[in-house]
KOLLONU-190564 format. One record per residue (C-alpha): residue number from 1; z, y, x. Coordinates in steps of 0.2 Angstrom, whole numbers, plus 5000, padded with zeros to 4 digits. Layout:
 num    Z    Y    X
 NUM    Z    Y    X
...
***
This chain:
 num    Z    Y    X
   1 4842 4994 5131
   2 4827 4983 5126
   3 4835 4968 5131
   4 4852 4970 5123
   5 4843 4976 5107
   6 4833 4958 5107
   7 4849 4949 5111
   8 4856 4958 5096
   9 4842 4952 5085
  10 4843 4934 5090
  11 4852 4931 5074
  12 4835 4935 5064
  13 4826 4921 5073
  14 4820 4914 5056
  15 4813 4931 5050
  16 4805 4934 5067
  17 4796 4917 5066
  18 4791 4923 5048
  19 4785 4938 5055
  20 4773 4930 5068
  21 4766 4918 5055
  22 4762 4932 5043
  23 4754 4942 5057
  24 4741 4929 5059
  25 4738 4926 5040
  26 4724 4937 5039
  27 4715 4927 5052
  28 4718 4910 5043
  29 4712 4912 5026
  30 4701 4899 5023
  31 4691 4906 5010
  32 4684 4918 5023
  33 4681 4905 5036
  34 4663 4903 5034
  35 4657 4921 5035
  36 4669 4923 5051
  37 4661 4907 5057
  38 4644 4915 5059
  39 4652 4932 5066
  40 4663 4921 5078
  41 4648 4911 5084
  42 4639 4927 5089
  43 4656 4934 5097
  44 4657 4918 5108
  45 4639 4919 5113
  46 4642 4937 5119
  47 4657 4932 5129
  48 4648 4917 5138
  49 4634 4929 5143
  50 4646 4942 5148
  51 4655 4929 5159
  52 4639 4923 5166
  53 4634 4940 5171
  54 4651 4943 5180
  55 4657 4957 5167
  56 4675 4959 5167
  57 4688 4952 5154
  58 4692 4970 5150
  59 4675 4973 5145
  60 4674 4959 5135
  61 4689 4963 5125
  62 4684 4980 5122
  63 4667 4974 5115
  64 4676 4962 5104
  65 4688 4976 5097
  66 4673 4987 5095
  67 4664 4974 5085
  68 4678 4970 5074
  69 4682 4987 5071
  70 4664 4992 5064
  71 4663 4976 5054
  72 4667 4973 5036
  73 4680 4961 5032
  74 4671 4944 5026
  75 4684 4940 5012
  76 4675 4940 4995
  77 4675 4957 4987
  78 4688 4961 4974
  79 4674 4967 4962
  80 4659 4960 4955
  81 4643 4962 4964
  82 4634 4978 4960
  83 4650 4983 4951
  84 4645 5001 4950
  85 4628 4998 4942
  86 4621 5000 4924
  87 4621 4981 4923
  88 4640 4978 4926
  89 4647 4995 4921
  90 4636 5006 4911
  91 4650 5016 4904
  92 4654 5023 4921
  93 4637 5024 4928
  94 4636 5044 4924
  95 4651 5054 4927
  96 4659 5071 4934
  97 4658 5062 4952
  98 4656 5078 4962
  99 4675 5084 4962
 100 4671 5098 4974
 101 4659 5107 4964
 102 4665 5117 4949
 103 4654 5107 4936
 104 4641 5094 4940
 105 4637 5076 4937
 106 4630 5062 4946
 107 4627 5042 4945
 108 4637 5030 4954
 109 4624 5025 4966
 110 4619 5026 4985
 111 4606 5037 4980
 112 4610 5046 4965
 113 4602 5058 4953
 114 4613 5073 4954
 115 4614 5088 4942
 116 4625 5103 4943
 117 4628 5121 4939
 118 4630 5137 4948
 119 4633 5155 4941
 120 4633 5173 4947
 121 4638 5189 4939
 122 4623 5201 4943
 123 4629 5217 4952
 124 4625 5234 4945
 125 4626 5241 4962
 126 4609 5241 4971
 127 4611 5232 4988
 128 4625 5222 4982
 129 4621 5203 4982
 130 4629 5193 4967
 131 4643 5181 4972
 132 4635 5163 4969
 133 4648 5152 4962
 134 4645 5133 4965
 135 4657 5124 4976
 136 4677 5124 4973
 137 4684 5135 4986
 138 4701 5141 4991
 139 4698 5158 4994
 140 4684 5163 4982
 141 4694 5172 4970
 142 4690 5160 4956
 143 4704 5154 4946
 144 4713 5147 4937
 145 4702 5133 4934
 146 4703 5115 4928
 147 4700 5102 4914
 148 4710 5104 4898
 149 4704 5087 4893
 150 4697 5074 4903
 151 4696 5055 4898
 152 4690 5047 4914
 153 4675 5041 4905
 154 4665 5050 4892
 155 4671 5067 4888
 156 4678 5082 4896
 157 4681 5102 4893
 158 4686 5113 4907
 159 4690 5132 4907
 160 4687 5143 4924
 161 4692 5161 4925
 162 4681 5171 4937
 163 4685 5189 4937
 164 4678 5197 4920
 165 4671 5180 4915
 166 4679 5164 4907
 167 4667 5149 4907
 168 4670 5133 4897
 169 4661 5118 4903
 170 4660 5103 4891
 171 4652 5086 4891
 172 4651 5072 4881
 173 4641 5054 4884
 174 4633 5044 4871
 175 4631 5025 4876
 176 4614 5016 4873
 177 4601 5007 4881
 178 4601 4998 4899
 179 4603 5014 4910
 180 4620 5023 4907
 181 4615 5032 4891
 182 4612 5050 4887
 183 4624 5064 4889
 184 4625 5084 4884
 185 4633 5098 4892
 186 4638 5115 4884
 187 4642 5130 4895
 188 4649 5144 4886
 189 4653 5162 4895
 190 4663 5176 4887
 191 4670 5192 4893
 192 4690 5191 4898
 193 4692 5210 4895
 194 4685 5224 4884
 195 4671 5235 4891
 196 4653 5233 4896
 197 4646 5216 4894
 198 4641 5209 4911
 199 4623 5202 4914
 200 4626 5184 4921
 201 4614 5171 4928
 202 4617 5153 4926
 203 4608 5141 4937
 204 4606 5123 4931
 205 4599 5110 4944
 206 4594 5092 4947
 207 4593 5085 4964
 208 4585 5068 4969
 209 4587 5058 4986
 210 4571 5050 4989
 211 4556 5044 4980
 212 4563 5047 4962
 213 4549 5056 4952
 214 4553 5073 4944
 215 4539 5082 4932
 216 4544 5099 4925
 217 4535 5105 4910
 218 4534 5124 4911
 219 4534 5136 4896
 220 4532 5154 4894
 221 4540 5167 4905
 222 4546 5154 4919
 223 4556 5143 4905
 224 4556 5125 4908
 225 4553 5115 4892
 226 4559 5099 4900
 227 4559 5089 4916
 228 4552 5070 4914
 229 4558 5059 4927
 230 4559 5041 4933
 231 4571 5031 4945
 232 4573 5013 4948
 233 4591 5014 4942
 234 4588 5026 4927
 235 4571 5020 4921
 236 4562 5035 4912
 237 4572 5049 4907
 238 4570 5068 4901
 239 4581 5083 4905
 240 4582 5098 4893
 241 4589 5116 4894
 242 4589 5123 4877
 243 4588 5141 4874
 244 4605 5150 4875
 245 4613 5156 4859
 246 4629 5166 4855
 247 4644 5156 4854
 248 4646 5146 4838
 249 4628 5152 4833
 250 4611 5143 4832
 251 4600 5159 4833
 252 4592 5159 4851
 253 4598 5174 4862
 254 4585 5184 4872
 255 4585 5178 4891
 256 4576 5179 4906
 257 4570 5164 4916
 258 4567 5160 4935
 259 4563 5143 4942
 260 4562 5135 4959
 261 4556 5118 4964
 262 4557 5113 4982
 263 4562 5099 4994
 264 4580 5094 4994
 265 4586 5103 5009
 266 4602 5093 5011
 267 4616 5094 4998
 268 4628 5104 5009
 269 4614 5116 5010
 270 4610 5120 4991
 271 4621 5135 4989
 272 4614 5144 5005
 273 4597 5139 5000
 274 4599 5147 4983
 275 4608 5162 4990
 276 4593 5164 5003
 277 4580 5163 4988
 278 4589 5177 4978
 279 4580 5191 4985
 280 4567 5197 4973
 281 4571 5209 4959
 282 4566 5206 4941
 283 4569 5216 4924
 284 4579 5209 4910
 285 4572 5217 4894
 286 4582 5213 4878
 287 4572 5220 4862
 288 4580 5238 4857
 289 4590 5238 4874
 290 4588 5246 4891
 291 4581 5235 4904
 292 4592 5229 4918
 293 4588 5223 4936
 294 4593 5206 4942
 295 4591 5197 4958
 296 4581 5180 4953
 297 4573 5166 4961
 298 4554 5169 4966
 299 4549 5151 4966
 300 4535 5142 4957
 301 4531 5125 4952
 302 4515 5122 4964
 303 4516 5105 4970
 304 4510 5109 4987
 305 4525 5121 4990
 306 4536 5106 4989
 307 4542 5096 5006
 308 4536 5079 5012
 309 4536 5064 5002
 310 4553 5054 5003
 311 4563 5070 5006
 312 4568 5071 4989
 313 4567 5086 4977
 314 4578 5101 4970
 315 4573 5109 4954
 316 4583 5123 4948
 317 4581 5134 4932
 318 4590 5151 4932
 319 4593 5159 4915
 320 4599 5177 4915
 321 4607 5186 4899
 322 4621 5197 4893
 323 4638 5188 4888
 324 4644 5180 4877
 325 4633 5165 4876
 326 4632 5146 4876
 327 4619 5135 4884
 328 4616 5117 4881
 329 4608 5105 4894
 330 4605 5087 4889
 331 4600 5071 4897
 332 4591 5057 4888
 333 4587 5041 4894
 334 4570 5032 4889
 335 4580 5015 4886
 336 4593 5023 4875
 337 4580 5031 4865
 338 4571 5016 4863
 339 4586 5007 4858
 340 4591 5017 4843
 341 4598 5034 4850
 342 4581 5043 4845
 343 4586 5039 4827
 344 4602 5048 4830
 345 4593 5064 4836
 346 4598 5073 4851
 347 4615 5078 4854
 348 4615 5097 4852
 349 4620 5111 4842
 350 4631 5106 4826
 351 4631 5087 4832
 352 4636 5092 4849
 353 4650 5102 4842
 354 4656 5088 4830
 355 4655 5075 4845
 356 4666 5087 4856
 357 4679 5090 4844
 358 4681 5072 4838
 359 4682 5066 4857
 360 4696 5080 4860
 361 4706 5075 4844
 362 4704 5056 4850
 363 4710 5062 4867
 364 4726 5070 4861
 365 4729 5055 4848
 366 4728 5042 4863
 367 4738 5055 4875
 368 4753 5055 4863
 369 4751 5036 4860
 370 4752 5032 4878
 371 4765 5045 4884
 372 4775 5049 4869
 373 4780 5066 4874
 374 4780 5074 4858
 375 4792 5059 4852
 376 4802 5063 4866
 377 4805 5081 4860
 378 4795 5090 4873
 379 4789 5107 4868
 380 4770 5109 4863
 381 4768 5120 4880
 382 4776 5104 4890
 383 4764 5092 4881
 384 4749 5104 4887
 385 4754 5104 4905
 386 4754 5085 4903
 387 4738 5085 4897
 388 4731 5095 4910
 389 4739 5085 4924
 390 4731 5070 4918
 391 4714 5078 4914
 392 4713 5086 4932
 393 4717 5070 4940
 394 4704 5061 4929
 395 4691 5075 4933
 396 4694 5074 4951
 397 4689 5056 4952
 398 4674 5055 4964
 399 4660 5044 4970
 400 4656 5044 4987
 401 4645 5033 4999
 402 4641 5034 5017
 403 4646 5030 5035
 404 4663 5036 5042
 405 4666 5039 5060
 406 4677 5026 5068
 407 4686 5026 5085
 408 4691 5008 5089
 409 4708 5002 5095
 410 4707 4999 5114
 411 4721 4989 5114
 412 4731 4999 5126
 413 4741 5013 5118
 414 4738 5030 5128
 415 4724 5022 5138
 416 4712 5033 5147
 417 4699 5021 5144
 418 4684 5031 5136
 419 4677 5024 5120
 420 4665 5034 5109
 421 4666 5035 5091
 422 4654 5024 5081
 423 4648 5024 5063
 424 4656 5012 5051
 425 4645 5003 5040
 426 4638 5012 5024
 427 4651 5010 5010
 428 4655 5016 4993
 429 4671 5023 4986
 430 4676 5027 4969
 431 4692 5037 4971
 432 4703 5051 4966
 433 4704 5066 4977
 434 4720 5076 4980
 435 4712 5093 4979
 436 4695 5099 4973
 437 4695 5115 4983
 438 4703 5108 4999
 439 4704 5089 5000
 440 4689 5084 4990
 441 4688 5066 4997
 442 4698 5050 4998
 443 4715 5050 5005
 444 4723 5032 5006
 445 4741 5036 5004
 446 4738 5048 4991
 447 4728 5036 4981
 448 4742 5025 4978
 449 4751 5038 4969
 450 4736 5044 4960
 451 4733 5026 4953
 452 4751 5026 4946
 453 4745 5039 4932
 454 4727 5033 4930
 455 4734 5016 4927
 456 4745 5021 4913
 457 4730 5028 4905
 458 4715 5016 4909
 459 4719 5000 4919
 460 4701 4998 4921
 461 4698 5014 4931
 462 4713 5008 4943
 463 4705 4991 4946
 464 4688 5000 4950
 465 4697 5012 4962
 466 4708 4998 4971
 467 4693 4986 4971
 468 4683 5000 4980
 469 4697 5005 4993
 470 4699 4986 4998
 471 4680 4986 5000
 472 4683 4997 5015
 473 4693 4984 5025
 474 4687 4979 5042
 475 4686 4963 5050
 476 4705 4966 5057
 477 4711 4972 5041
 478 4712 4991 5043
 479 4708 5004 5032
 480 4704 5021 5037
 481 4718 5034 5030
 482 4704 5047 5026
 483 4687 5042 5019
 484 4674 5056 5024
 485 4658 5048 5017
 486 4641 5056 5014
 487 4634 5073 5020
 488 4644 5083 5006
 489 4661 5077 5011
 490 4657 5079 5030
 491 4652 5096 5028
 492 4669 5101 5022
 493 4679 5093 5036
 494 4683 5101 5053
 495 4675 5092 5066
 496 4691 5086 5075
 497 4697 5077 5058
 498 4680 5067 5056
 499 4684 5053 5066
 500 4696 5039 5060
 501 4706 5029 5073
 502 4707 5010 5070
 503 4724 5009 5078
 504 4732 5021 5066
 505 4740 5015 5049
 506 4744 5025 5033
 507 4759 5020 5021
 508 4752 5006 5010
 509 4754 5015 4993
 510 4741 5005 4985
 511 4753 4992 4983
 512 4763 5003 4970
 513 4750 5001 4957
 514 4748 4982 4961
 515 4767 4981 4958
 516 4765 4989 4941
 517 4751 4975 4939
 518 4763 4961 4943
 519 4776 4969 4931
 520 4764 4969 4917
 521 4755 4956 4906
 522 4737 4962 4906
 523 4726 4946 4910
 524 4712 4957 4917
 525 4725 4964 4930
 526 4729 4946 4935
 527 4712 4941 4937
 528 4708 4956 4948
 529 4723 4953 4958
 530 4717 4934 4961
 531 4701 4941 4968
 532 4709 4955 4978
 533 4723 4944 4986
 534 4713 4939 5001
 535 4711 4957 5006
 536 4727 4964 5000
 537 4735 4949 5012
 538 4723 4954 5026
 539 4728 4972 5024
 540 4747 4969 5025
 541 4745 4958 5039
 542 4735 4970 5049
 543 4749 4983 5045
 544 4764 4974 5051
 545 4755 4966 5066
 546 4747 4982 5073
 547 4763 4994 5070
 548 4776 4981 5076
 549 4791 4989 5085
 550 4800 4986 5101
 551 4812 4973 5093
 552 4809 4960 5080
 553 4809 4967 5062
 554 4807 4984 5068
 555 4790 4995 5066
 556 4783 5011 5074
 557 4768 5022 5068
 558 4755 5022 5081
 559 4746 5039 5084
 560 4759 5051 5086
 561 4754 5068 5094
 562 4757 5069 5113
 563 4773 5079 5118
 564 4762 5095 5122
 565 4770 5111 5128
 566 4766 5119 5113
 567 4773 5108 5099
 568 4791 5109 5094
 569 4791 5092 5089
 570 4775 5080 5090
 571 4767 5076 5074
 572 4766 5060 5065
 573 4750 5061 5056
 574 4748 5042 5051
 575 4765 5043 5042
 576 4758 5054 5029
 577 4773 5066 5033
 578 4765 5074 5046
 579 4777 5088 5054
 580 4793 5078 5048
 581 4804 5078 5063
 582 4804 5062 5074
 583 4811 5058 5091
 584 4808 5074 5101
 585 4800 5063 5115
 586 4787 5050 5109
 587 4789 5033 5116
 588 4785 5015 5112
 589 4804 5012 5110
 590 4804 5021 5093
 591 4808 5013 5077
 592 4802 5022 5061
 593 4812 5019 5046
 594 4800 5025 5033
 595 4788 5012 5041
 596 4799 4998 5040
 597 4803 5001 5021
 598 4785 5002 5018
 599 4782 4984 5027
 600 4798 4978 5017
 601 4790 4983 5001
 602 4774 4976 5006
 603 4781 4959 5011
 604 4791 4958 4993
 605 4775 4962 4983
 606 4764 4951 4992
 607 4776 4938 4992
 608 4779 4938 4972
 609 4760 4940 4971
 610 4758 4925 4981
 611 4771 4915 4971
 612 4762 4920 4955
 613 4745 4915 4961
 614 4750 4899 4968
 615 4746 4904 4985
 616 4758 4892 4993
 617 4753 4894 5012
 618 4755 4913 5010
 619 4771 4912 5000
 620 4778 4900 5013
 621 4774 4915 5026
 622 4779 4930 5017
 623 4794 4925 5007
 624 4805 4922 5023
 625 4798 4938 5030
 626 4803 4948 5014
 627 4820 4940 5013
 628 4822 4946 5032
 629 4816 4963 5029
 630 4827 4966 5015
 631 4843 4959 5023
 632 4855 4972 5023
 633 4863 4968 5041
 634 4845 4968 5049
 635 4842 4986 5041
 636 4860 4993 5047
 637 4858 4986 5064
 638 4841 4995 5067
 639 4842 5010 5056
 640 4861 5015 5051
 641 4867 5029 5061
 642 4886 5030 5059
 643 4889 5044 5069
 644 4877 5054 5055
 645 4882 5043 5041
 646 4863 5040 5035
 647 4849 5029 5039
 648 4839 5037 5053
 649 4823 5033 5065
 650 4828 5029 5083
 651 4820 5035 5099
 652 4820 5045 5115
 653 4828 5060 5108
 654 4837 5077 5111
 655 4841 5092 5098
 656 4839 5104 5112
 657 4822 5108 5109
 658 4816 5125 5102
 659 4800 5136 5103
 660 4802 5152 5114
 661 4790 5166 5117
 662 4783 5165 5135
 663 4769 5178 5137
 664 4755 5176 5139
 665 4755 5158 5134
 666 4764 5164 5116
 667 4776 5151 5110
 668 4780 5136 5120
 669 4793 5122 5118
 670 4809 5123 5129
 671 4819 5107 5133
 672 4836 5111 5136
 673 4853 5100 5139
 674 4857 5087 5135
 675 4841 5079 5141
 676 4833 5066 5128
 677 4840 5048 5127
 678 4838 5034 5116
 679 4848 5037 5100
 680 4846 5039 5081
 681 4836 5055 5076
 682 4847 5068 5067
 683 4834 5073 5054
 684 4841 5071 5037
 685 4828 5071 5024
 686 4815 5061 5015
 687 4814 5049 5029
 688 4833 5045 5027
 689 4830 5040 5010
 690 4817 5028 5011
 691 4827 5012 5008
 692 4834 5021 4992
 693 4817 5027 4988
 694 4808 5011 4987
 695 4824 5002 4979
 696 4826 4991 4994
 697 4846 4993 4992
 698 4857 4982 4981
 699 4866 4992 4968
 700 4882 4988 4977
 701 4877 4992 4993
 702 4890 5002 5003
 703 4876 5013 5009
 704 4869 5019 4992
 705 4884 5031 4989
 706 4881 5041 5006
 707 4862 5043 5002
 708 4866 5049 4984
 709 4879 5061 4991
 710 4866 5069 5004
 711 4854 5070 4990
 712 4865 5079 4978
 713 4872 5091 4992
 714 4864 5109 4991
 715 4867 5109 5011
 716 4855 5096 5013
 717 4843 5090 5000
 718 4847 5097 4983
 719 4838 5112 4977
 720 4836 5120 4959
 721 4817 5115 4960
 722 4818 5097 4967
 723 4823 5088 4982
 724 4819 5097 4997
 725 4809 5087 5012
 726 4822 5091 5025
 727 4840 5096 5025
 728 4844 5114 5025
 729 4856 5111 5039
 730 4843 5103 5050
 731 4839 5112 5067
 732 4820 5110 5061
 733 4823 5116 5044
 734 4808 5127 5040
 735 4804 5129 5058
 736 4785 5131 5064
 737 4779 5117 5074
 738 4768 5128 5086
 739 4762 5146 5085
 740 4748 5142 5073
 741 4756 5128 5063
 742 4769 5133 5049
 743 4781 5121 5043
 744 4775 5108 5030
 745 4787 5093 5027
 746 4802 5103 5034
 747 4810 5109 5018
 748 4796 5111 5004
 749 4797 5101 4988
 750 4784 5087 4987
 751 4781 5079 4969
 752 4777 5061 4976
 753 4793 5059 4985
 754 4802 5067 4970
 755 4794 5054 4960
 756 4800 5040 4970
 757 4817 5048 4970
 758 4817 5049 4951
 759 4811 5032 4949
 760 4826 5026 4960
 761 4839 5036 4951
 762 4833 5029 4935
 763 4834 5011 4943
 764 4852 5013 4950
 765 4858 5022 4934
 766 4853 5008 4923
 767 4860 4993 4933
 768 4878 4988 4936
 769 4885 4994 4952
 770 4899 5007 4958
 771 4885 5021 4958
 772 4879 5019 4941
 773 4886 5035 4933
 774 4882 5046 4948
 775 4864 5040 4949
 776 4861 5043 4930
 777 4868 5060 4931
 778 4858 5065 4946
 779 4843 5058 4937
 780 4845 5069 4921
 781 4847 5084 4932
 782 4833 5081 4944
 783 4821 5077 4931
 784 4826 5093 4923
 785 4824 5104 4939
 786 4807 5096 4943
 787 4799 5097 4925
 788 4805 5115 4923
 789 4799 5122 4941
 790 4782 5114 4938
 791 4780 5120 4921
 792 4786 5139 4927
 793 4773 5139 4941
 794 4759 5133 4930
 795 4763 5146 4918
 796 4763 5159 4931
 797 4747 5154 4940
 798 4737 5141 4930
 799 4738 5129 4943
 800 4747 5114 4950
 801 4752 5116 4968
 802 4752 5104 4984
 803 4771 5109 4987
 804 4784 5120 4981
 805 4797 5131 4989
 806 4814 5126 4989
 807 4820 5144 4990
 808 4812 5151 4974
 809 4802 5137 4968
 810 4784 5145 4970
 811 4768 5135 4973
 812 4763 5134 4991
 813 4749 5125 5000
 814 4732 5122 4992
 815 4728 5124 4973
 816 4723 5116 4963
 817 4732 5101 4969
 818 4729 5089 4954
 819 4733 5074 4965
 820 4751 5067 4966
 821 4758 5083 4959
 822 4750 5076 4941
 823 4765 5064 4944
 824 4775 5077 4933
 825 4767 5069 4918
 826 4776 5052 4923
 827 4792 5061 4925
 828 4791 5069 4908
 829 4785 5052 4900
 830 4800 5044 4910
 831 4788 5031 4917
 832 4792 5024 4934
***
């Protein structure tokens, strides 16, 4: 079969030659030759020594692969050196870059100064410990919560519902000085229901990660007057927690104070440490009221009770009082005060209120100017949804630093050769996250979708994010699909998912915002792309070399699960579509349609970029490759399944598979007749649409009509809530993949793919062709369905969700999912 396929592909010889030339492009970039030369010299020396000692060629190749997998790419960085520092980007140095906590701020630094908030409603029942809130958790009962406003830079307002309490956390930054300026917080707590007013403790803390200096000044009854500090990046600074007041008032409200000053136990252990220290009873005695008991921190500020030098410090102030109340916490930079901010006075009280309201008004004005929802006739409630979608995405941007675990490519797929994971070099990452509660870390294919929205709001933030992601490139041009950097990120990931495999790819969605840059006219974008091009080129070259398929111009995702007896259909996690049905029996003969389309898009984007930048050698390689991948006959020969009437994967497949109960094993996979054979995979769904989704089809293509028909058919993909991920007529529709693995991409509605579908329908509905009217009609109907369902579910739950049921539209999966579900705003704005 493989030989006949190769003979059929002989006509594509020029495309194949282009493919081979581009596969080597990343290694021939002259601008990186100097750095590669030194690394290459060291590698050559090791090879010579290995041969001299009689070591095998297999050992040498394994060592070289290990070295390249764990070596950063030598191409010049896309961002300036020290791009996160106060000298280069002072306006971004401080931010809410800890998305996994309900409220906190940190600096963009490998050794940051961190601040955060915990809270607890004191229990009136003796022996019942209070529920301490700190990190966003899927099942802790808090919610809804999220940002009402967040501009991604200097201001935010968040609301959090927690049982009988409603918290509002606000911050605003004031620029000045040489160290990132000042900032002020306000935390307001009010009851959500009538009745007795609960006693609440707030815990404001600051954490250092090394030799930084913190010098607290204690006042009466355990109240911190202020904390003086110094770090090499921030210079001198002061943190001050002001006395609580009633909301909107200036008169201090009676409060009880406790303090703890210790060595830093490690960021993942902060919550547990505070819980363990809440073991002493104290009396809260407001004037004229009965005293109440509460659990408080029993610590002191004695120097000798702190840990060894260099471990870092953890200083926390507990303030306890009756709701309702507001508390303000301010950071003042010494250089900002010296530079003129002192004359303005601290940003507290009425000044803070005025600054917060001014920023809120400016956000709303800018939002309408950018997205024009009111102008489009959307209701005030829909406009609010759009603001929340944007704010939650921006408020979920994090800054991470650390070393990931990487399993190098052995060079032999399925090899039993044992290779242990190793640490990647320490790297920073500035990135959005899909979910603060469940996925508070960087995901490669999610980030491209995130940046489509961020880019519309603030192109500078997108350049920062893309530059950081491209900084993760290893010497081969690989980027790990999941970035788990630092102790806090690592503590929230099951051990089996910590290791990233250097043979596995992920959809190159970062090229989607790159394409928008190409289509725009921002000179800063073009300057960024010029610097980023060598890395983009190396990344693309690695993708289509490492994932090459069995015949020219075909591609196959590496890293499918093995055909285990407990799996209905082995998953393909690298594709991003996880359990979407592929060939029933994984093999090297597979051809994956979605991957080929991603590579075709990459070749198109990189070819255009090379032309625009005058990169003649790269353009000469990429241009013919892009043309070959977009040639209709090539796509038809490899992926059009005439017996199915759709595009499809190809592989060793049978439909005669099912899960059956076999006690005591539980559910096991049973393969019946006919047995598997090389054929097209009958699984109509998102994968079938990829030539359409990525707009690779000509408007007059005879394949466009059948795709629109299956898209519009309620027996297949159409639902009142958006396009379902798998045909309702598929044997895999809503089927579990194992006893413990419910369906994921087997029918549910996903916003990222619906956004691509709407963009494609909008495109084909505005260009001349036989399907223009049908595409335009489907666009209007699908847009209305998606918008109305996301809005209904937000109204009902207060959350954006990971996915939505195609049966009744309800939100499913994790929440809040402010990642690509925030694309609903671009749907409302009709920005594709």
